[in-house]
C-alpha positions as CSV (number, residue, x, y, z in Angstrom):
1,X,22.2,44.7,-32.9
2,X,25.2,46.2,-34.6
3,X,28.5,45.5,-32.8
4,X,30.7,48.4,-31.9
5,X,33.5,45.9,-31.2
6,X,33.8,42.3,-32.4
7,X,36.3,39.6,-31.6
8,X,36.5,36.4,-33.7
9,X,38.8,33.6,-32.7
10,X,41.0,35.9,-30.6
11,X,44.3,34.5,-29.4
12,X,46.3,36.6,-27.0
13,X,49.2,36.1,-24.7
14,X,52.7,37.3,-23.7
15,X,55.6,35.5,-25.4
16,X,54.9,31.8,-25.2
17,X,52.3,32.2,-22.4
18,X,48.9,32.0,-23.9
19,X,46.2,33.9,-21.9
20,X,43.2,33.8,-24.3
21,X,42.6,31.1,-27.0
22,X,39.9,31.4,-29.6
23,X,37.6,33.9,-28.0
24,X,34.5,35.2,-29.9
25,X,32.5,38.3,-28.6
26,X,30.3,40.9,-30.2
27,X,29.9,44.1,-28.1
28,X,26.9,46.2,-29.2
29,X,25.7,49.5,-27.6
30,X,25.0,49.0,-23.9
31,X,26.8,48.2,-20.7
32,X,28.7,44.9,-20.5
33,X,30.0,43.7,-17.2
34,X,33.2,41.7,-17.2
35,X,33.6,39.5,-14.1
36,X,36.3,37.0,-13.2
37,X,39.0,36.2,-10.6
38,X,42.4,37.6,-10.8
39,X,44.4,36.1,-13.6
40,X,41.3,35.2,-15.6
41,X,42.4,37.4,-18.6
42,X,40.1,40.4,-18.1
43,X,42.8,43.0,-18.3
44,X,44.5,41.3,-21.2
45,X,41.1,41.3,-23.0
46,X,40.6,45.0,-22.3
47,X,44.1,45.9,-23.5
48,X,43.5,44.0,-26.7
49,X,40.1,45.7,-27.3
50,X,41.9,49.1,-26.6
51,X,44.5,48.2,-29.3
52,X,47.2,48.7,-26.6
53,X,48.6,45.3,-27.6
54,X,48.1,43.6,-31.0
55,X,46.2,40.3,-31.1
56,X,48.4,37.2,-31.6
57,X,45.6,35.6,-33.7
58,X,42.0,36.0,-34.8
59,X,40.4,39.3,-35.7
60,X,39.5,42.5,-33.9
61,X,37.0,44.8,-35.5
62,X,36.2,48.3,-34.1
63,X,33.3,50.3,-35.5
64,X,33.1,48.1,-38.5
65,X,36.8,48.2,-39.4
66,X,39.2,45.4,-38.8
67,X,42.3,46.3,-36.9
68,X,45.2,44.8,-38.9
69,X,48.1,47.2,-38.4
70,X,49.4,50.0,-36.3
71,X,47.9,52.4,-38.8
72,X,44.4,50.9,-38.4
73,X,44.9,50.7,-34.6
74,X,45.7,54.5,-34.5
75,X,42.5,55.1,-36.4
76,X,40.5,52.8,-34.1
77,X,41.7,54.6,-31.0
78,X,39.8,57.8,-32.0
79,X,36.7,55.8,-31.2
80,X,38.0,54.2,-28.0
81,X,38.0,55.6,-24.4
82,X,40.2,53.4,-22.1
83,X,40.8,53.6,-18.4
84,X,43.4,51.1,-17.2
85,X,43.5,50.0,-13.6
86,X,46.8,51.9,-13.2
87,X,46.9,54.9,-15.6
88,X,49.7,57.3,-16.2
89,X,49.6,61.1,-16.0
90,X,51.9,64.1,-15.6
91,X,51.8,65.0,-11.8
92,X,52.2,68.7,-12.5
93,X,49.2,68.8,-14.9
94,X,45.9,70.2,-13.7
95,X,42.8,68.0,-14.0
96,X,41.8,70.2,-17.0
97,X,45.3,69.9,-18.6
98,X,45.2,66.1,-18.2
99,X,41.7,65.6,-19.7
100,X,42.3,68.2,-22.5
101,X,45.6,66.3,-23.3
102,X,43.6,63.0,-23.6
103,X,41.1,64.8,-25.9
104,X,44.0,65.8,-28.1
105,X,45.4,62.2,-28.1
106,X,42.0,61.1,-29.3
107,X,41.9,63.7,-32.1
108,X,38.9,65.5,-30.7
109,X,38.7,68.7,-32.9
110,X,40.4,71.7,-31.3
111,X,37.3,73.8,-31.6
112,X,35.4,71.2,-29.4
113,X,38.2,70.0,-27.1
114,X,37.8,72.7,-24.4
115,X,34.0,72.3,-24.0
116,X,34.4,68.5,-24.1
117,X,37.1,68.5,-21.4
118,X,35.0,70.8,-19.1
119,X,31.9,68.7,-19.7
120,X,33.7,65.4,-18.9
121,X,35.3,66.9,-15.7
122,X,32.0,68.2,-14.5
123,X,30.2,65.0,-15.2
124,X,32.5,63.1,-12.7
125,X,32.0,65.8,-10.0
126,X,35.4,67.5,-10.3
127,X,34.2,70.8,-11.6
128,X,35.5,72.6,-8.5
129,X,39.0,70.9,-8.9
130,X,39.5,71.6,-12.6
131,X,42.7,73.5,-11.9
132,X,44.0,71.3,-9.1
133,X,47.2,69.5,-10.0
134,X,46.9,65.8,-10.5
135,X,49.5,65.1,-7.8
136,X,47.4,66.8,-5.2
137,X,44.3,64.7,-5.8
138,X,43.1,62.0,-3.4
139,X,42.9,58.4,-4.6
140,X,39.1,58.7,-5.3
141,X,39.5,62.0,-7.1
142,X,42.3,60.7,-9.2
143,X,40.1,57.8,-10.2
144,X,37.4,60.2,-11.2
145,X,39.8,62.2,-13.3
146,X,40.7,59.0,-15.0
147,X,37.1,58.4,-15.9
148,X,36.8,61.9,-17.2
149,X,39.8,61.3,-19.5
150,X,38.2,58.1,-20.8
151,X,34.8,59.6,-21.7
152,X,36.1,62.9,-23.2
153,X,35.1,63.2,-26.8
154,X,32.2,60.7,-26.4
155,X,34.0,57.6,-27.7
156,X,31.9,54.8,-29.2
157,X,33.7,52.1,-27.2
158,X,34.4,52.8,-23.5
159,X,36.7,50.3,-21.7
160,X,36.9,50.7,-17.9
161,X,39.2,48.5,-15.7
162,X,38.1,48.6,-12.1
163,X,36.9,52.2,-12.4
164,X,35.2,52.3,-8.9
165,X,38.3,51.3,-6.9
166,X,38.8,54.0,-4.3
167,X,35.4,55.6,-4.7
168,X,33.2,56.0,-1.6
169,X,29.5,54.9,-1.8
170,X,28.2,58.3,-2.9
171,X,30.8,58.5,-5.6
172,X,30.0,55.0,-6.8
173,X,26.3,56.0,-7.1
174,X,27.4,59.1,-9.1
175,X,29.5,56.8,-11.4
176,X,26.6,54.5,-12.0
177,X,24.4,57.5,-13.0
178,X,27.1,58.6,-15.4
179,X,27.3,55.2,-17.0
180,X,23.5,55.1,-17.4
181,X,23.6,58.5,-19.1
182,X,25.9,57.4,-21.9
183,X,24.0,56.9,-25.2
184,X,25.2,55.3,-28.4
185,X,28.1,53.8,-26.5
186,X,29.3,50.3,-25.9
187,X,30.7,50.2,-22.4
188,X,32.9,47.3,-21.1
189,X,33.1,47.5,-17.3
190,X,35.6,45.1,-15.7
191,X,35.1,44.9,-11.9
192,X,35.1,42.7,-8.9
193,X,32.0,44.5,-7.5
194,X,28.9,42.6,-8.4
195,X,26.7,45.4,-7.1
196,X,27.9,47.7,-9.9
197,X,27.2,45.0,-12.4
198,X,23.6,44.5,-11.0
199,X,23.0,48.2,-11.1
200,X,24.1,49.2,-14.6
201,X,24.9,46.3,-16.8
202,X,22.7,44.9,-19.7
203,X,25.0,41.9,-20.2
204,X,27.4,40.1,-17.9
205,X,30.3,38.0,-19.0
206,X,32.2,35.8,-16.6
207,X,35.8,34.9,-17.5
208,X,37.9,32.1,-16.1
209,X,41.3,31.0,-17.5
210,X,40.9,33.1,-20.6
211,X,37.5,31.7,-21.5
212,X,33.9,32.9,-21.1
213,X,32.1,30.5,-18.8
214,X,28.9,32.6,-18.7
215,X,27.2,35.2,-20.8
216,X,23.7,36.6,-20.1
217,X,21.8,39.3,-18.1
218,X,22.4,40.0,-14.4
219,X,19.1,38.2,-13.8
220,X,20.3,35.1,-15.7
221,X,23.5,35.1,-13.6
222,X,21.6,35.3,-10.4
223,X,19.5,32.4,-11.6
224,X,22.6,30.2,-11.8
225,X,22.6,30.1,-8.0
226,X,19.4,28.0,-8.0
227,X,21.2,25.2,-9.8
228,X,23.9,24.6,-7.2
229,X,24.8,25.4,-3.6
230,X,27.4,28.2,-4.1
231,X,29.0,30.7,-1.7
232,X,27.9,34.3,-1.6
233,X,25.8,36.9,0.2
234,X,23.4,37.7,-2.6
235,X,21.8,35.8,-5.5
236,X,24.1,37.5,-7.9
237,X,27.2,36.7,-5.9
238,X,26.1,33.1,-5.6
239,X,25.3,33.0,-9.4
240,X,28.8,34.3,-10.1
241,X,30.5,31.7,-7.9
242,X,28.3,29.0,-9.5
243,X,29.4,30.1,-12.9
244,X,33.0,29.7,-11.8
245,X,32.2,26.3,-10.4
246,X,32.9,27.3,-6.8
247,X,30.5,25.7,-4.3
248,X,30.2,26.0,-0.5
């Protein structure tokens, strides 16, 4: 299947501290769960895929075009929706203003930006709060506004870093339905919640110390638990812990 994003020999870090060394990954259309402990390199990987930081080595290709310069990175960002774990916003902006502004940043055509913003806001259940100021939103509502800003304009590559933090169970179910509804999109979902991975992901990747220690389906990950006695309250949790090499 054609890859929306592709990494080849990716090297990434901060100064002399290397976080990722020689990573290869093709990301086709579908939902890809990214699991791993804190410090595994998940956020660094997402920031690199989002072109927020240039790779120190190797190649990054987005929608068939290699990202080699700031100019090519700006072009790639038109196809990327990115929700960091902590995202910035203007507190006085309304939800609509914020999402419309993000549409403008992604070069969504002006004639389509209004309808795209409204559609994205309604899809995360904030239609009744379209004109509420960002600073007045609860934590869960703020997170949903962030998801709306990431999906506006129907990007080909959607990168979500802990998107369900602060959402109640009903909102998490709504989020899963939203992710399932996305077509022709490669979604990378970084999370600590294995239930979300089991519910929506086609592929699961487990990271540890900047490397992939497992790649496969949620079913494949759950099957890892049969090979060792690992901690966890479900087969998927035990499979995850087994992939990390953590036993009871």
